[in-house]
VEXDOMAR-15176 format. One line per 5 residues: number of its first residue (from 1); for each residue z, y, x of N, C-alpha, C, CB. Coordinates in steps of 0.02 Angstrom, whole numbers, plus 50000, padded with zeros to 5 digits. Glycine has a CB too. Layout:
! residues N
NUM> Z,Y,X,Z,Y,X,Z,Y,X,Z,Y,X ~ ...
//
This chain:
! residues 134
1> 51680,51473,49138,51728,51438,49095,51727,51364,49112,51711,51450,49019 ~ 51783,51337,49135,51785,51266,49154,51782,51220,49093,51849,51252,49194 ~ 51763,51158,49105,51759,51108,49053,51829,51084,49034,51715,51049,49074 ~ 51838,51065,48972,51901,51035,48951,51905,50964,48980,51908,51035,48873 ~ 51964,50935,48975,51973,50867,49001,51927,50818,48964,52046,50844,48994
6> 51922,50826,48898,51880,50782,48858,51807,50789,48879,51888,50798,48782 ~ 51783,50851,48887,51713,50862,48907,51699,50834,48976,51696,50937,48905 ~ 51747,50842,49022,51739,50816,49089,51736,50739,49088,51795,50840,49134 ~ 51779,50708,49046,51780,50635,49041,51714,50609,49012,51839,50612,48998 ~ 51689,50643,48960,51626,50622,48929,51569,50630,48979,51611,50664,48865
11> 51569,50685,49017,51517,50696,49067,51520,50642,49121,51525,50765,49098 ~ 51579,50624,49143,51587,50571,49193,51562,50503,49166,51660,50565,49214 ~ 51577,50489,49103,51553,50427,49072,51477,50425,49068,51583,50418,49002 ~ 51447,50482,49050,51374,50486,49046,51343,50476,49115,51352,50553,49015 ~ 51373,50506,49166,51348,50497,49233,51352,50425,49256,51386,50542,49282
16> 51409,50393,49241,51417,50322,49260,51367,50279,49223,51489,50299,49245 ~ 51355,50293,49159,51307,50255,49120,51237,50263,49149,51308,50279,49046 ~ 51219,50324,49169,51153,50336,49199,51147,50297,49264,51142,50411,49212 ~ 51198,50299,49305,51196,50264,49370,51188,50188,49359,51259,50279,49412 ~ 51220,50161,49308,51215,50089,49297,51149,50070,49263,51274,50065,49255
21> 51123,50113,49219,51061,50098,49183,50999,50106,49228,51054,50143,49123 ~ 50997,50159,49267,50938,50172,49307,50958,50201,49375,50890,50220,49270 ~ 50977,50158,49422,51001,50183,49487,50948,50223,49525,51025,50126,49529 ~ 50885,50205,49518,50832,50241,49554,50827,50313,49528,50765,50205,49546 ~ 50829,50322,49463,50828,50389,49434,50889,50429,49455,50824,50385,49357
26> 50947,50397,49456,51008,50432,49476,51003,50455,49548,51070,50385,49467 ~ 50975,50414,49593,50967,50434,49663,50918,50493,49668,50942,50376,49706 ~ 50865,50491,49628,50815,50544,49630,50846,50610,49606,50755,50526,49587 ~ 50884,50608,49553,50914,50668,49525,50968,50696,49572,50944,50654,49457 ~ 51007,50652,49602,51062,50675,49644,51038,50703,49711,51111,50619,49656
31> 50974,50696,49726,50947,50727,49786,50934,50679,49842,50993,50779,49810 ~ 50960,50619,49839,50945,50570,49891,50975,50587,49958,50871,50563,49898 ~ 50946,50560,50009,50971,50570,50077,50957,50641,50101,50940,50518,50126 ~ 51001,50670,50140,50989,50738,50165,50935,50738,50219,51054,50768,50194 ~ 50905,50795,50228,50854,50802,50280,50886,50798,50349,50815,50868,50273
36> 50850,50772,50397,50875,50767,50465,50863,50834,50500,50842,50709,50504 ~ 50914,50862,50532,50905,50926,50566,50852,50924,50621,50971,50948,50597 ~ 50844,50867,50654,50793,50862,50706,50724,50870,50677,50799,50795,50743 ~ 50712,50839,50618,50646,50845,50586,50634,50917,50564,50642,50798,50525 ~ 50685,50950,50539,50678,51020,50518,50661,51064,50579,50742,51045,50483
41> 50696,51053,50634,50684,51093,50694,50614,51081,50723,50737,51078,50748 ~ 50595,51018,50729,50528,51003,50756,50474,51029,50708,50520,50926,50766 ~ 50485,51021,50643,50438,51047,50594,50431,51122,50599,50459,51028,50523 ~ 50486,51157,50610,50483,51230,50618,50444,51250,50680,50554,51259,50622 ~ 50454,51214,50735,50417,51229,50796,50343,51216,50786,50444,51186,50854
46> 50326,51162,50752,50255,51146,50739,50224,51200,50694,50248,51076,50707 ~ 50261,51224,50645,50235,51277,50601,50222,51340,50642,50285,51293,50544 ~ 50269,51359,50686,50259,51418,50727,50200,51410,50774,50323,51433,50768 ~ 50191,51350,50803,50133,51338,50846,50069,51342,50805,50139,51268,50879 ~ 50071,51318,50743,50013,51322,50699,49995,51394,50683,50025,51284,50635
51> 50045,51436,50672,50032,51507,50659,49999,51538,50721,50098,51545,50642 ~ 50025,51520,50780,49995,51546,50841,49923,51525,50849,50035,51523,50902 ~ 49909,51461,50836,49840,51437,50840,49795,51470,50788,49838,51361,50830 ~ 49822,51481,50729,49783,51514,50676,49762,51584,50698,49823,51517,50611 ~ 49810,51622,50723,49794,51691,50744,49750,51691,50807,49858,51729,50758
56> 49761,51643,50852,49718,51639,50911,49646,51624,50890,49743,51586,50960 ~ 49638,51581,50842,49570,51565,50817,49538,51625,50783,49573,51507,50769 ~ 49578,51663,50745,49551,51723,50713,49533,51776,50765,49602,51752,50663 ~ 49576,51784,50815,49565,51835,50867,49502,51820,50907,49626,51839,50913 ~ 49491,51756,50922,49433,51736,50963,49373,51714,50922,49453,51681,51010
61> 49376,51722,50857,49323,51703,50811,49304,51629,50820,49261,51747,50823 ~ 49355,51588,50827,49346,51515,50833,49374,51482,50770,49381,51487,50898 ~ 49330,51466,50724,49351,51439,50659,49387,51372,50669,49291,51431,50612 ~ 49363,51331,50714,49392,51265,50725,49465,51271,50749,49351,51225,50775 ~ 49480,51322,50790,49548,51332,50814,49594,51354,50757,49549,51383,50871
66> 49567,51397,50714,49606,51418,50656,49619,51360,50609,49569,51474,50618 ~ 49571,51317,50601,49579,51258,50558,49632,51211,50587,49512,51220,50551 ~ 49632,51201,50652,49684,51160,50684,49752,51192,50674,49669,51151,50760 ~ 49755,51258,50679,49818,51293,50667,49844,51284,50596,49810,51367,50682 ~ 49798,51288,50548,49818,51278,50478,49844,51207,50468,49759,51292,50431
71> 49808,51158,50495,49830,51089,50488,49897,51077,50522,49777,51041,50518 ~ 49908,51110,50579,49973,51103,50612,50029,51133,50569,49971,51138,50681 ~ 50016,51190,50538,50066,51220,50494,50082,51174,50436,50042,51289,50468 ~ 50030,51146,50406,50040,51100,50349,50081,51039,50370,49971,51079,50321 ~ 50062,51010,50427,50099,50952,50452,50171,50969,50469,50066,50923,50512
76> 50183,51028,50497,50250,51049,50513,50294,51057,50451,50249,51114,50551 ~ 50266,51085,50398,50303,51092,50336,50319,51023,50307,50263,51134,50284 ~ 50270,50978,50307,50283,50910,50282,50338,50876,50323,50219,50869,50284 ~ 50337,50884,50388,50387,50854,50431,50456,50884,50417,50369,50863,50504 ~ 50459,50950,50408,50523,50983,50397,50553,50964,50329,50515,51058,50401
81> 50511,50952,50279,50536,50936,50212,50546,50862,50200,50488,50963,50161 ~ 50526,50821,50248,50531,50748,50240,50603,50726,50239,50494,50713,50297 ~ 50617,50678,50197,50682,50647,50193,50677,50575,50217,50711,50649,50120 ~ 50730,50548,50248,50726,50478,50269,50719,50432,50210,50789,50459,50310 ~ 50684,50377,50220,50675,50329,50166,50740,50292,50153,50619,50279,50182
86> 50751,50275,50089,50811,50238,50071,50805,50166,50096,50823,50239,49995 ~ 50861,50132,50100,50865,50066,50131,50839,50009,50090,50933,50052,50149 ~ 50778,50009,50066,50746,49951,50036,50771,49934,49967,50755,49892,50081 ~ 50771,49869,49952,50788,49845,49886,50863,49850,49873,50764,49772,49877 ~ 50880,49848,49809,50950,49852,49790,50985,49787,49809,50957,49865,49714
91> 51048,49791,49830,51084,49730,49848,51095,49685,49788,51150,49748,49880 ~ 51105,49621,49803,51115,49573,49750,51178,49589,49711,51118,49502,49778 ~ 51175,49582,49645,51232,49596,49603,51238,49669,49584,51295,49574,49638 ~ 51188,49710,49601,51192,49781,49584,51170,49790,49512,51148,49823,49631 ~ 51174,49852,49489,51159,49867,49419,51085,49855,49404,51177,49939,49403
96> 51041,49855,49454,50970,49845,49443,50953,49774,49422,50932,49862,49504 ~ 51001,49726,49429,50987,49657,49411,50983,49646,49336,51041,49613,49440 ~ 51014,49689,49296,51015,49678,49224,50962,49718,49188,51083,49693,49197 ~ 50911,49743,49222,50859,49783,49191,50809,49737,49158,50824,49828,49243 ~ 50795,49752,49094,50746,49714,49056,50687,49758,49040,50777,49684,48992
101> 50626,49730,49039,50569,49771,49018,50574,49786,48943,50502,49736,49034 ~ 50550,49844,48923,50551,49863,48853,50488,49834,48821,50554,49941,48844 ~ 50499,49795,48769,50442,49764,48734,50435,49799,48666,50453,49687,48725 ~ 50373,49812,48646,50364,49843,48581,50386,49795,48525,50291,49863,48570 ~ 50414,49822,48473,50436,49781,48417,50377,49761,48374,50488,49819,48374
106> 50384,49704,48344,50332,49681,48298,50357,49695,48227,50316,49604,48308 ~ 50311,49716,48186,50331,49729,48117,50306,49796,48094,50406,49725,48110 ~ 50327,49816,48034,50301,49876,48003,50337,49938,48027,50307,49871,47930 ~ 50310,49994,48005,50340,50059,48020,50314,50089,48084,50413,50053,48023 ~ 50316,50155,48087,50297,50190,48148,50222,50189,48161,50333,50160,48206
111> 50203,50224,48212,50133,50225,48232,50126,50189,48298,50107,50298,48238 ~ 50065,50174,48317,50049,50141,48381,50089,50078,48392,50061,50188,48438 ~ 50063,50023,48374,50095,49959,48388,50149,49940,48339,50125,49960,48456 ~ 50163,49980,48289,50209,49961,48238,50283,49969,48256,50197,49892,48218 ~ 50299,49994,48316,50369,50002,48336,50397,50067,48310,50375,50000,48412
116> 50463,50072,48312,50496,50134,48291,50481,50188,48342,50572,50124,48283 ~ 50483,50251,48322,50473,50305,48370,50524,50301,48427,50478,50374,48335 ~ 50505,50326,48484,50545,50320,48545,50616,50347,48535,50512,50357,48602 ~ 50622,50406,48506,50689,50436,48499,50733,50394,48453,50683,50508,48472 ~ 50704,50365,48401,50743,50323,48356,50769,50261,48393,50701,50301,48296
121> 50727,50231,48434,50748,50173,48472,50803,50192,48522,50689,50142,48509 ~ 50794,50248,48556,50845,50270,48604,50911,50284,48570,50821,50331,48642 ~ 50910,50318,48512,50972,50332,48476,51005,50267,48453,50958,50377,48415 ~ 50965,50220,48430,50992,50156,48408,51026,50120,48466,50936,50112,48378 ~ 50993,50119,48525,51022,50087,48583,51086,50122,48604,50973,50086,48642
126> 51087,50189,48602,51147,50227,48621,51204,50210,48573,51132,50304,48620 ~ 51190,50209,48508,51242,50193,48459,51268,50122,48470,51215,50201,48387 ~ 51224,50075,48484,51244,50006,48496,51290,50002,48558,51183,49961,48506 ~ 51273,50038,48611,51315,50038,48671,51384,50069,48657,51281,50077,48729 ~ 51384,50122,48619,51447,50155,48603,51492,50109,48562,51435,50222,48565
131> 51461,50072,48515,51500,50025,48475,51528,49969,48519,51458,49995,48419 ~ 51488,49944,48567,51510,49889,48610,51565,49911,48657,51451,49863,48651 ~ 51567,49975,48676,51618,50000,48721,51687,50005,48689,51598,50067,48748 ~ 51689,50009,48623,51753,50019,48588,51793,49957,48583,51742,50046,48520
//
């Protein structure tokens, strides 16, 4: 069942809000950069070579050879699953420039440090943003 126009618009607004509030989280959730096919191919070859070394070590009763085979398999999997690193810091003027650290509130109410519970603060901030958008 497809989303209605209203639901799609609200979902798009929430996505845009997430991207502007926390770009690093948005990149992490969206999957980031794709894996490089060369790394996947080389990693697969290294895994297969590791399997061969593992069985050769078992066949010849050479524990050290089997250990090298296991390490090669592990390294091959890490290489195949590796993603390229993102391009450093966020450019100037990006959404990350307006990030402020969250400071605990001073005053009564709540537990631990006297601040309001986390969900109450988040709901209050959400309501404030919604009011400002209107």
